[in-house]
N, C-alpha and C positions, 0 to 999 in steps of 0.2 A: 502493498501498498504506499502511497505517495503522500508524503508527509510536509506542508513546509506550503510558500508561497507559490501561485502558479507561475508557469515561464512566462515571461512577457515578451514582445516583440516591438523592437524599435524600428520604426520607420523614418527613414530619411527622408526629410520633406525637400530640401533644394541642395544642390551641389554648391556650396560654398566657394571651391576653387573658381569654377566657372564666372560666378559673381565676383572675386576678386578679380580675376584678370581681367572682365568687361567693364568694373571699376577703374582699374588701373590704367587699362585701356583709351578710357576716357579722358583722365588725367593728363595722359600721354600725347592724346590729339589736341587738346586743349593748350598744353604748355609748349607742345612743338611751334607753334605761332608764334612763340616770344625769341627773337633770335638770339639774345645770349644767357638768359636764364634758362631756354627751354633745353639746351645741351646739359645742364646739371640737373635738369627736373625730368625733364621729357625721356631723355636717352635709359635713366635705370629705370623708371616707371612702363618703359615699352619692354624693356629686356624683361623684368619682373612679370609683366602681362602675357608677353609670351611664352613664358616659362608655366605661369598658373592654368594660363590658356590651354596649354597641351595636355598636360596633368590633367585639367578639370573635362576635357573632351574625353581623354582615356576613360576617366572615373564614368562618364555621362555613359558611356556606352555598356557601362555594367549596371547602374543604376537607372538608366533611363529616364535621367533629369540632368537638365541644365545644357543639353548639347548645341542650341542656339547661342546661349551667352557666351560658351565657351568658344564659338566659332567667330562671334563679334568681336570677343575679345584678341583673338590672334591675329583678325582685319585689322583691328584700331591698332596693335601694336608692330604691325608690319607697316601700315600707311605711316606711322609716327616716325617707325626708323626710315623710312625710303624721304619723310621730310628732313630727318636730320640730316642725312647724308647728302643732301642738295642743299644744305645751307643753313641749317638752323631754323628753317622755317619758310613757309611760303611768301612771308612780308621782307625779307630779306634784302 
């Protein structure tokens, strides 16, 4: 006979890595428009957003949540990185 608390099921409601990648991608794309400050803020944010977006996409394939946010984070990180390579922003 089983004695004790019944087993609980933990349901993950969101993919935190995908959300983090998307948010950092948005921050990176916004600061990529600022020529000098963007180099110090947008570049690290874009790199971290790319990493979080890729890991979030891998996790989204297993938990079936957050694939869209992960892809948006990856795309924004790549766009911000390209903007940084082109001279620190479009308005430079």
